[in-house]
N, C-alpha and C positions, 0 to 999 in steps of 0.2 A: 688901604696898599699892604699886601702881603710881604710878608718877611723872605729874604732870600734864602733859598735853601740849606738846612742844617742850622740856619742861626740860633730858632729854636732851642738846639740841643747844645748851645753853649751859653747860655744865660738862664738865671733864675734858679728855685731850690732843685734839689735833686728830685728826680722821676723815675718811675718804672721804665726801665729800659735804656738808661743813662750809662755810660762809662762811667768810673771811677777809678781812680789811681790814687792808691793810699803810699805814704812815705812814712818809714819805720823810724826810730830815734837815731839808726845809723845811714841814713840816706838812703834805703834800697826802697824800689819800687814794684807794687803790686797791683795789677789791672783787672777789673772783674765788670760784668754787667749788673746792675740792680735788678732783682726779682724779688717780689711778692714773698713773705713767707721763708725765705732762703736764708741760710748761715753763710758767712765767710769765715774759712778755717785757717790757722796759722801754725806755726810751731810754738807760738807764744798765746795761743787762746783762739777763741771764735768772739763775733759777734754776730747779732741779725741784721740783716739788709734792711728791715724795716726801721731800724734805729736812723738810718740815714737817709731814707725815703721822707721828701718834706724838709730834710733839713738845708741850710744855706750852704753853697761851695766853700770852702775854706772850714770846715767842722771838723773837731776833733773827737774820734770815737776812741774807747776803750775795752782792749778784748778781757774774756775772763782771766786772762793772766796778767791784768792792770798794766798793758802796755798800750802806750798812744800811740794813735795815727792818723795823720792828716790827711783829709779827704778833700781831692781835688778832681776837676774835669783835665783828663790827660790832653794836654797841649798836641796840636798835630804832629810836630817832630817828635812828641815821647808816640803817640799811636803810630807812626809809619815805621818805627825803630821795636815795635811790639807786635807787630800786625803777623798773622801769618803769610809765609814768603812761597810761591815757587821759583822765582828768581831771584838775584840780589835787588837790593831799593836801591834808588839813590838817596843819598845821604841828605838831612835835613841843611847843610851847612852847602851842599851843590844845589839844592833845590831853591834855596834861597839868592844863589849866584845866578841861577837859570833867571828865575824872577826879574830880578834886579838888571842883569845886562842884556837878557833877550827883551825887555822894555813889556813884560806881559800888563796889559791893562784890562780894567774891567770893560766887557764887550769885545774884548777882539776875536778873532777868528784865529784857532791855532790848530795845528796839526802835528801830533806826536807818534812817532814809531817806536816801536821796543816798549812795550807797557809794563813789561816786566810783573812786579805783585802790585801795581798801581799807586805807587809814593809819589812819582812825579804828577800823576795824574790827579791826585786830589789836591795836591798844591798849586796846581793849574787850573783847576774847576774853581777853588775857592775865589782865586786871583782874578779869572774872567766873570765871574757871577752867572745870574742864570739868564742873562742877553747875551753874552759870549756863544762860543760855538768851541769845542775840544772835539776834534775827530781821532782818535786813536787808533793803530795798526798794531796788531802783535801775530807773528805767525805762527806761535803754537797756541794751541784753543785749551789747552790744561792751563798755561800762564794765563790767559784771559778769563778763564772762569773764577781763578783765586783773585786777580786784578778787580774784577766784577764786584765779588764779594765783600772786599777790602774798601772801595770807594762808596759801597752803598752802606755799609755798616758806620761808616764815617758820619755819612751825611743822611743818615735815617731812611732812606731807600734812593730809587733811581734819581741821578742829577738829570734836569731837564735841558742842558748844553752839552751832554756826554752822550757820543756816539762811538762805539766801540767794534772796529771789524777786524776778523781774524785773517790773514792772509799778510805778503807781503807789499811793501807801500808801494814799490814802483810797480806793481802788477796791478794794484785798485786804487791808487789815488785818482780821485775822481774830482777834488775840491777846487774849486777857482779861487780867486781873490782873497788869499790866505795872507793873513799879518804877520804870524811868526810860524816856523818849523822847527820841531824839536826833534833832532835824532838821537837815541839812545841805543846803538846797534853796532854790530861786528863791523860793516863794511859800510859806513856812510856814504863815500863817495860812489857807491852805486845808486845812490838813489837823487844825486845831484841834478841829473836833467829833468826828471819829473818834478823834482822840487821847485826848480827854477821856472818852470810854466806855472805852477799854482801860484806862488809869492806875488803879492803886488811889487810895483817899485817903491823900493824903502824898506821894504820887509825885511826880516831878519831868521837869515839862519843859525842856530844854534846848535853845536853837534858835541855829544858827551863819550868821549872814548877812555881807553884804560891803559894803552901803552904808546911809548913813544913812536913807534914805528907807524901805530895807526893815525897818530896823530901829524907826523910828518906825510902821511900819503894822502889825507884827507886836505891837509893845507894845499899841497901843490895841486891836486885834482879841481878844487877851489878855483886857483890860480889858471888853471889850464882850460876850465869852462868858460870862464871868460864873462860870466855876467854878474860878477859879484866884486865889492870892494876889497881891497887887503885883510884877510882876517886877523882877527887878533885871539891868541890861546894864554892859558893860564890854568892854574891848578890853587886851591885853597886848603889850607891847614888851620886847625884849631888846637891851642892849648890851652886847659883851663888853669886857674891859679890858686893855690889854698891860703886863704887869709884866717888868721885865727891869733890874734892880739899884734905883736909884733912878728910873728913867724907869718911873713908875706914870700912867699915861693911860687915858682911853677909847679904844675903837676908834675910827676915824674911818668904818667902816661899822656899822649896825646890823640887827635883824630889826625893823621898823616894824610898821607896820598890816598884817594879814592880814584878819581879819574882826573882828566884832563876837559878844560872848557874851551870851546871856542865861537867865535861868532864874527857872522859877514853880513854884510847888509845888499840885498838884490838892487840891482842899476836898473835904469830905465830900457826899456828897449832899443834895440841897434847902437847903445853905448859902449864904447871899449873904455875898459877901466884904464885911470892914468898909469902912466909907466912908472915902475917903480924905481925911485932915485937909492935906494941903499943897496948895495951890491954884497953879495955872500963873501964869507973869508974863501981865500984861495984855499981849495980843496974840498969845500963843503960838499960838492959833488964830486964823487968818484967816478972812475974811467967808466966803470961798467953798470953805471946810472942809467936806465932807459926810460925813466919817466914815472908819471904817477898812476897810469895804466897798465905798467909790467906785472907779468904773472908774479904770485909770490907773495902779495899781501899780506900783512899779520892779520890773525885773527884774536879777538879780545880773549 
């Protein structure tokens, strides 16, 4: 039985072509690719790549300046934050939420629109495995090229479950019986009709948007189209903690707002969503509100 794509690059001794993440005594990271005969240089000295090739992960190397560096393979969250970017990346905290709350499972058939730099594509491909299907749509060819390079660099080559199409999703979507759809784009409401035809009953739509106006318009459009259940929306924030003896306190900096996530599930054909029992507060909709399809929707 063959190993899943990329698995061999995640275990065993360091090999030529592996990515290595060094951590210095101050906790700073340095990432590079192992090449025979090359040297790694820092302002604290250098050491030969050959010293790491064949060594187990978790080894410590010392530079000519006698500074110790811990050598590990970068985790996927480390990789996506340091990889070359065309567009902004989906942060690991949001990618983790998408994998969990969009219920991405091994073998899933997933459509993604707005591939950006390939961050979320890498998380999705690792979750669905070689037997799944990820069809990513990106309207900008330069972003698609960067994403393809980043994904193939992480997995060590093309992933058998990935198809990347340059173009708008609503104009090119031909996939059917799709389990999950992830929209990371300026105007996800423009794709709802196409997405609703592609999703299987019970399938999940997950949207990632940056602003409250985008969030509101997307939710109202999902309600209006009438073939999804009531959407759920949220955001996540991460705050690390400093722990040194009895000095236990939150860090002064945190990863705050990056975007909003929302999910909704596809209803069976011909089924109307149950009437919402919760009424909005009086004045929640202004007198000039013309519905979710009015002109002037916010851009990301």
